[in-house]
N, C-alpha and C positions, 0 to 999 in steps of 0.2 A: 482445473479451475473450480469445479463444483465443490471440492473439498475445502478450498480456501474460503469460498463464500459461505459454506455451511459453518465453518469455524468462526468466521466474522460475526454471523448472526448469533451463534451460540454464545460467544464472548460478550456481545452487546447485551443479550438477554440476561447474562450472568452479572451484569453491572460494570463491565469494562468502561473506562472513560476515554481511552485512547487505544488505537490498534497499531502495533508495531509491524511494519511491512518490510520484510527482507526476502528478496528473491535471489537466492544463491545459484546463479547460473553463469557460465562463462560466455557463451555466445548469445548475442541478442538480449543481454540483460537489460539494456535501456528500454527496448520496446516491450519486453516482458513486464518490467516494472510498471510501465505506463498502462499496459492492458489490465494489470492487476488492480492498479489504483482506480481506473475507470469502473471496473467491475465491482470493486468494494463499495464505491460511492453509490452504486445503484441499489445496494441492499442494506447499507447502514449509513447513519449520519454522524458517526463518531469522527473525531479528528484522527488523521493518519500520521504516524511517525515513520518517515521514510528512512530506512536503516540500510545503508550500503557503504562499503569502503570504496566504491567506485563512483566518482563524481558524475560520470556520464549517466549512470542509472538513476541517481536521485535527482539530478537537475532536469533530466528529461521528464521524469514523472511529476516534478513540481508544477510544470506547465499544464498538467492534466487535472490538477486538483481543483475542486470547487471552493475549498476553504483554504486558509493558510496552513500549509503542512509544517510539521516539525521535522527537521532534517538532521540526521547525525552523520557526520563524515569524519 
């Protein structure tokens, strides 16, 4: 998780306007995506694009966002 957060801060400082979040994991992907979204929001204020081909992962994480997420399915 530290690597993900470090990358988010680095990309934010480099001028990113949106962070694309894709957690490629088979088991527990919905809960992992939710944890990642919460952690990212604690270190950056950028909009998050929730990128997953699995509706359960992106819809679960949408409920964890503090802003309107961008979702690609």
